[in-house]
C-alpha positions in Angstrom: -21.3 0.8 -8.7 -17.7 1.2 -9.8 -16.1 -1.0 -12.4 -13.9 -2.5 -9.7 -16.6 -2.9 -7.0 -19.0 -4.9 -9.4 -16.1 -7.6 -9.8 -15.7 -8.3 -6.3 -18.3 -11.2 -6.1 -20.7 -12.2 -3.5 -18.7 -10.9 -0.5 -19.8 -8.0 1.3 -17.7 -7.7 4.3 -14.2 -6.3 4.6 -12.0 -7.6 7.4 -9.2 -5.0 8.2 -6.4 -5.8 10.5 -3.7 -3.2 12.0 -0.4 -4.5 13.1 2.0 -1.9 14.6 5.2 -3.4 13.2 5.8 -6.4 11.3 8.9 -7.9 9.5 8.7 -7.6 5.6 9.4 -11.2 5.3 6.8 -12.3 7.7 4.3 -9.8 6.2 5.1 -11.3 2.7 4.4 -14.9 4.0 1.2 -13.5 5.8 0.0 -12.1 2.5 0.6 -15.3 0.6 -1.4 -17.4 3.4 -4.4 -15.0 3.2 -4.4 -14.7 -0.5 -4.9 -18.7 -0.7 -7.4 -18.3 2.1 -9.4 -15.6 0.2 -9.2 -17.7 -3.0 -10.7 -20.9 -1.3 -13.4 -18.5 0.3 -12.1 -19.5 3.6 -11.9 -16.1 5.0 -13.5 -12.4 3.9 -11.4 -10.3 2.0 -8.9 -8.6 4.0 -7.1 -5.3 4.3 -3.8 -5.6 6.1 -2.5 -2.2 7.6 0.9 -2.0 9.3 4.2 -0.6 9.5 7.6 -2.3 8.6 11.1 -1.9 10.0 13.3 0.0 7.4 13.3 -1.8 4.3 13.7 -1.4 0.6 11.7 -3.3 -1.7 12.4 -3.7 -5.6 9.6 -4.8 -7.7 9.4 -6.4 -11.1 10.6 -3.3 -13.0 13.5 -3.2 -10.9 16.8 -1.1 -11.7 19.4 -1.8 -9.2 20.9 1.5 -10.0 18.4 3.1 -8.2 19.5 1.9 -5.0 22.3 4.2 -4.0 23.7 2.6 -0.9 26.2 -0.3 -0.8 25.9 -3.3 1.6 27.9 -1.5 4.4 25.9 1.7 4.3 22.7 -0.4 4.3 24.0 -2.4 7.4 24.8 1.0 9.1 21.4 2.2 8.6 19.7 -1.0 9.7 18.0 -1.4 6.0 17.0 -4.8 4.7 16.4 -5.2 0.9 14.0 -7.6 -0.8 13.2 -8.3 -4.4 9.6 -8.9 -4.7 6.7 -10.0 -7.1 4.9 -6.7 -7.2 4.8 -4.3 -10.0 7.0 -1.2 -9.9 10.8 -0.2 -9.2 12.2 0.5 -5.8 10.6 2.0 -2.8 11.0 2.4 1.0 9.1 1.2 3.9 9.7 2.1 7.5 8.2 3.4 10.9 5.9 6.4 10.3 4.4 5.0 7.1 1.2 3.4 6.8 1.4 0.3 4.4 -1.9 -1.2 3.1 -2.1 -4.7 1.4 -5.7 -5.2 0.1 -6.3 -9.0 -0.4 -9.2 -9.0 -2.4 -11.0 -11.3 -5.1 -11.7 -9.6 -8.4 -13.7 -11.4 -11.2 -12.0 -11.9 -14.3 -14.8 -10.8 -16.6 -14.5 -7.4 -17.9 -12.0 -6.4 -15.1 -10.0 -3.3 -15.6 -7.0 -3.8 -13.7 -5.9 -0.3 -14.2 -9.1 0.7 -12.5 -8.1 -1.1 -9.5 -5.0 0.9 -9.1 -7.0 4.1 -9.5 -9.6 2.9 -6.9 -6.8 2.3 -4.4 -5.6 5.9 -5.2 -9.0 7.4 -4.7 -9.0 5.8 -1.1 -6.2 7.9 -0.2 -7.1 11.1 -2.1 -10.5 10.9 -0.4 -8.9 10.5 3.2 -6.6 13.4 2.5 -9.3 15.6 1.4 -11.1 15.2 4.7 -7.9 17.3 5.8 -8.1 19.8 3.3 -5.2 18.2 1.3 -5.6 18.5 -2.6 -4.0 15.2 -3.7 -4.2 13.7 -7.0 -2.4 11.8 -9.9 0.2 12.3 -12.3 -1.0 10.6 -15.5 2.4 9.0 -16.5 3.0 7.7 -12.7 1.1 5.4 -10.3 0.7 6.9 -6.9 -0.8 9.8 -5.1 0.6 13.3 -5.5 0.4 16.7 -3.6 1.7 18.9 -6.2 5.1 17.5 -7.5 5.7 15.5 -4.1 4.6 11.8 -3.8 2.7 11.2 -0.5 2.0 7.6 -1.4 3.5 4.8 -3.6 1.4 2.0 -5.1 2.6 -1.4 -6.3 0.5 -4.5 -6.7 0.2 -7.9 -7.8 -2.6 -10.0 -9.2 -2.8 -13.6 -8.4 -4.6 -15.8 -10.6 -7.3 -17.6 -8.8 -6.7 -21.7 -8.6 -10.4 -22.3 -8.5 -12.4 -19.4 -9.8 -12.4 -17.1 -12.9 -10.5 -14.2 -11.4 -7.5 -12.7 -9.4 -6.7 -12.2 -5.8 -4.8 -8.9 -5.2 -1.8 -8.4 -2.9 0.8 -5.8 -2.0 -0.9 -2.3 -2.2 0.2 1.1 -1.0 2.7 2.9 1.2 1.3 6.2 2.7 4.0 8.5 4.5 2.5 9.9 7.7 5.1 11.1 10.1 7.4 14.0 9.6 10.8 13.6 8.0 10.4 10.4 6.3 11.5 11.9 3.0 14.9 12.8 4.6 15.3 9.1 6.0 14.9 5.9 3.9 14.1 7.7 0.8 17.6 9.5 0.7 19.2 6.2 -0.2 17.1 5.4 -3.3 15.7 7.1 -6.4 12.1 6.4 -5.4 10.3 4.6 -8.1 12.9 5.6 -10.5 11.6 9.0 -10.5 14.5 11.8 -10.1 12.8 15.0 -10.7 10.2 14.8 -7.9 10.3 14.6 -4.3 8.4 12.8 -1.6 6.3 14.3 1.4 4.1 13.1 4.5 1.0 14.0 6.1 2.3 15.6 9.0 4.9 17.5 6.9 2.1 18.9 4.8 -0.3 19.6 7.8 1.9 20.4 10.9 -0.2 17.9 12.7 1.0 14.8 14.7 -1.2 12.1 13.0 -0.3 8.6 14.2 -0.1 5.7 11.8 -2.5 3.8 13.9 -5.0 6.7 13.8 -4.5 7.0 9.9 -5.2 3.3 9.7 -8.6 3.7 11.6 -9.6 6.6 9.4 -8.7 5.0 6.1 -10.7 1.6 6.6 -14.1 3.4 6.3 -12.9 5.2 3.1 -11.6 2.1 1.6 -14.9 0.2 2.4 -16.7 3.1 0.8 -14.6 3.2 -2.4 -14.9 -0.6 -2.8 -18.5 -0.7 -1.9 -18.6 -3.1 0.9 -21.6 -3.3 3.1 -19.8 -3.9 6.1 -16.2 -3.5 7.5 -14.4 -4.5 10.7 -11.1 -3.4 12.1 -9.0 -5.5 14.5 -6.0 -3.7 16.3 -3.2 -5.7 17.5 -1.3 -4.3 20.6 2.3 -3.1 20.1 5.0 -5.6 21.0 
């Protein structure tokens, strides 16, 4: 059992939900609602999987100078900006990217919070390996890398439980799936404040036409395996 898995508590079921497109503010409110429900043991631990309209988010390590566009340019490109409560600097979310929000209870005793981040990374590394992509980590940076290009950014928050000794996780990962995403929203920022490396996507690396929905379906069992759930379900919502 992994260090993270043994701190999950008694729950054995992961409930995954895929939403084709959801406004960032609505998704943030949804996360907060589910965090409260998980904390009160009113619902299973949940993995939200979705896409956002073009959005920049700035975490607690924010550097406003890493946003390279002014208000007029943001409006022209249809990109909204949110200052949020996860760790990390600035990143981009948009169509063609799978965003995952694990909302899990982690017991406090002996918990390695960095180990949780490594486990989230491992889910994506394992999925990419299914397609012959040798992905890994850079010791100085959080996220998943293929060579010197980042394919997934990770930024999380640990919400202290109000009734139990532990934390409920929120926020999570952003995995680039569709081709060209590195030349769209990422061109308006210094992603995560890292100037010397670029970004890539699954389809750019493989030449395939993987959809975000298909990636979501395939990642759920990998998530369930790494975090050692006995059972998982996936509900897919129809596109609006």
